[in-house]
N, C-alpha and C positions, 0 to 999 in steps of 0.2 A: 839293454838293461839300464834302468833309470839311475842307479847308484854306482854303476861300474862293476866289472867282473873280469874273470880271467878267460872267458870263452868267446868264441866268435858267435855270431847270430846268422842263421839262415832261415828264410821263410820258404817252407815247402808247400804252400798253398793252404795249410790248415793251421795257421798261426805261427808264432815264433818257436823256433827249435834252437836250443843252446847246445853247442857242441865244442869239443876240444879242437883247438886250432894251433898246431905246432908252428910257431914262428921262430925265426932265427935272428931276431933283433934283440938288442940288449934287454935284459929282464926289466930294468927300470922303465923302459918305454912300453912294455906290455901291460904292466899293472902297477898301481900305486897303492899297495897295501902298506899299512904301518901298524906297529904295536898299538893295541887298543881298538882297532877296527872290529866291528861286528860283521860276521859273514854267514852266509847260508850255503850249504853244500849243494851243488847242482849235479855233479857226477864224480865218481872215483872208480874209473873203469878197470884198473889193473890190480887192485888190492883183493886178495882172496877173502877177506873179512872186512868189507868197507864200512865206513860210517854211513848210516842210512841217509839217503837223499832227502834234502829238506832240513837236515840238522843244523842248528845254530851254534855258533861258537865265537870266541874272542881271540884275535891274533895276539900271541905273546911275543914272538920273535920271528925274524926273517933271516935266512941264511942264503945269500946270493952266491950261486956257483957259475955265473956267466950266462949260459943259455938255458939254465933251469934254476929253480930255487926250492928250498924246503921252507915250509911255513909251520911253525909251532903254534898249535891252537888249543885253547882250553875249551873243549866242547861242553855244552850245557848238560849233556848226559853224564858227564864225569869221565868219559872215555878219553884215553890219550892215544892219538895217532896223528902224525905229521902229514901235511899235504905235500905233494910233489907237483910243482907247477912247471910247465903247462899241462902235464898229463891229467891232473885233477882239475876240476872246474868249480869255481865258487863265485858268488855274487856278494858284493858289499851291501849291507842293509843298514838302515837307520837304527840307532839304539832305541830300545823301549824307553819311553819317558820315565818309567819307574826305576830304570837302571842308571839314569843320569844323577850325578852328585847334586845335592841340594845346595843352594847358594849360602845357606846359613851354616854349613859345615866347613 
């Protein structure tokens, strides 16, 4: 993933496949998300009513619990549902230039 993400990558002969990778290393070493980062959901495998894959959102806060973390996200759809990492999988994306603050403000 060009901009970083929370999943591993495996090539299965038909291109890239992003998948959940349960690592037991400190959370800070797995991912470097911070408040304000824009993310795209890759998968949310265990939620009975998941956010749709491909949805975009902005990280509001991160709650680190050692070998897992909760990520509070303002989803562009208006829906509220926290991520649980590493179970859920997201990719960091570049912000849309129209979303960046102008220098005159």
